[in-house]
C-alpha positions as CSV (number, residue, x, y, z in Angstrom):
1,M,13.3,-14.1,-0.1
2,S,14.8,-11.3,0.8
3,L,13.1,-7.7,-0.4
4,P,15.9,-4.9,-0.7
5,L,13.1,-3.0,1.1
6,R,11.6,-2.1,4.6
7,V,7.4,-1.6,4.6
8,L,6.9,1.5,6.8
9,G,3.8,2.4,8.6
10,D,0.0,0.8,7.8
11,R,1.5,-0.3,4.3
12,V,1.5,-4.0,2.7
13,L,3.7,-5.1,-0.1
14,V,1.6,-7.2,-2.3
15,K,2.7,-9.4,-5.3
16,P,0.2,-9.3,-8.1
17,D,-1.3,-12.1,-9.6
18,V,-2.9,-11.9,-13.0
19,L,-6.2,-12.9,-13.8
20,D,-6.7,-16.0,-16.1
21,N,-9.5,-13.9,-17.8
22,A,-6.3,-10.6,-19.3
23,P,-5.5,-10.8,-22.7
24,A,-2.5,-11.9,-23.7
25,Q,0.0,-10.9,-26.4
26,Q,1.0,-13.7,-29.0
27,E,4.4,-14.2,-30.7
28,S,2.8,-11.8,-33.3
29,G,2.3,-8.7,-31.3
30,L,-1.5,-9.2,-31.5
31,Y,-3.4,-9.2,-28.1
32,V,-6.0,-12.1,-27.3
33,A,-9.0,-11.9,-24.7
34,R,-9.0,-15.3,-22.7
35,S,-13.1,-14.3,-22.9
36,L,-15.8,-12.3,-24.0
37,A,-15.7,-10.4,-21.2
38,A,-12.0,-9.1,-21.5
39,A,-12.6,-8.6,-24.7
40,V,-15.7,-6.1,-24.5
41,T,-14.2,-3.5,-21.7
42,G,-10.4,-3.7,-23.2
43,S,-9.2,-5.2,-19.9
44,D,-5.5,-5.5,-20.2
45,E,-3.1,-6.6,-18.0
46,A,-2.5,-3.7,-15.8
47,D,-6.3,-3.4,-14.6
48,S,-6.9,-7.1,-14.4
49,I,-4.8,-8.0,-11.2
50,C,-6.8,-7.7,-8.2
51,R,-5.9,-10.3,-6.2
52,G,-2.1,-11.2,-4.7
53,T,0.3,-12.6,-2.2
54,V,1.3,-10.3,0.9
55,M,5.2,-10.6,0.6
56,A,5.8,-7.8,3.2
57,V,3.9,-5.2,6.0
58,G,4.5,-2.5,7.8
59,T,4.0,-1.8,11.9
60,P,0.6,0.3,11.8
61,R,0.4,3.3,14.7
62,H,-2.7,4.3,16.1
63,P,-2.7,8.1,15.6
64,L,-2.5,8.8,19.1
65,Y,0.4,6.3,20.3
66,E,2.9,8.5,21.0
67,E,0.2,10.3,23.3
68,S,-0.7,7.2,25.0
69,L,2.4,6.4,25.8
70,D,3.5,9.6,27.9
71,L,0.0,9.8,29.0
72,A,0.5,5.6,30.6
73,K,4.0,6.9,32.2
74,R,2.2,9.5,34.4
75,V,-0.5,7.6,35.6
76,D,2.1,4.9,36.6
77,W,4.0,7.6,38.4
78,L,0.7,8.4,40.3
79,A,0.3,5.0,40.9
80,V,3.4,4.5,42.6
81,E,3.1,7.7,44.0
82,Q,-0.6,7.0,45.7
83,A,0.2,2.8,45.9
84,D,-2.6,2.1,43.7
85,S,-3.4,-0.2,41.6
86,T,-6.6,0.6,40.1
87,L,-4.2,3.5,38.1
88,S,-1.5,1.1,37.6
89,D,-4.7,-1.0,35.4
90,A,-5.5,2.0,34.1
91,A,-1.8,2.7,32.6
92,H,-2.0,-0.7,31.2
93,L,-5.2,0.1,29.7
94,L,-4.2,2.9,27.9
95,R,-1.0,1.5,26.1
96,D,-3.2,-1.3,24.7
97,L,-5.9,0.9,23.6
98,V,-3.5,1.7,21.4
99,R,-1.4,-0.7,20.4
100,R,-2.3,-2.5,16.9
101,E,-1.6,-5.3,15.0
102,P,-1.3,-5.6,11.3
103,A,-4.6,-7.1,9.5
104,V,-2.6,-9.5,7.4
105,S,0.4,-11.3,7.5
106,I,3.1,-12.1,5.5
107,G,2.1,-14.7,2.6
108,A,-1.8,-14.1,3.5
109,D,-3.5,-14.2,-0.1
110,V,-5.7,-11.3,-0.4
111,L,-7.9,-9.2,-2.4
112,F,-7.8,-5.5,-3.6
113,S,-9.3,-2.9,-6.2
114,H,-7.9,-2.6,-9.6
115,D,-6.5,1.3,-8.5
116,A,-5.1,0.0,-5.4
117,G,-1.7,1.2,-3.9
118,Q,1.3,2.1,-6.2
119,D,3.1,-0.1,-8.7
120,I,6.9,-0.7,-8.0
121,T,9.7,-2.8,-9.4
122,L,11.8,-4.7,-7.5
123,D,14.9,-7.1,-9.2
124,D,12.1,-7.2,-12.4
125,D,9.4,-8.7,-10.3
126,R,6.3,-6.5,-10.1
127,Y,4.9,-5.6,-6.5
128,I,1.8,-2.8,-5.7
129,L,2.8,-0.9,-2.5
130,M,-0.4,-0.1,-0.9
131,E,-2.0,1.0,2.3
132,E,-3.2,-1.9,4.6
133,K,-6.9,-0.2,4.5
134,E,-6.8,-0.9,0.7
135,V,-7.0,-4.7,1.2
136,L,-10.6,-5.7,0.8
137,A,-10.2,-9.2,2.2
138,V,-8.2,-12.3,3.0
139,V,-8.7,-15.4,1.0
140,E,-9.3,-18.3,3.6
141,P,-7.6,-21.2,2.4
142,E,-10.4,-24.4,1.6
143,T,-11.2,-26.5,4.5
144,G,-11.7,-29.7,2.2
145,S,-15.0,-30.4,3.7
146,G,-18.2,-29.8,1.8
147,P,-21.5,-28.9,3.0
148,V,-23.0,-30.8,5.7
């Protein structure tokens, strides 16, 4: 599925799942809670969302990314000038220290707080655009083998 947007920075676009205990609206317009807990707390569909599928991921950058690349370039220049392989290794280390890979990938099943991110609607589908740090956990698929 192609989305008409590109996620920037350290943000993640999640298609939320609605928990089964969210009250559902009947044809008559009456909301019926599927559990006693949902009836007592008054939870509704909007605040029963805390799990979803990652649809798009931005490219996170270290806060000092540009400065480190500039410094690595200068260290590379010194390494060539002084014919010092240790300086060349230091330049590679500088680049590696600020390289960040996203913590989640497209298709990951994730958990997040009910108040995380910003709700958006694209092509009549609801999504939540949140910062990567708002993702609480990635749900790993079950392996199928029980305890030994």
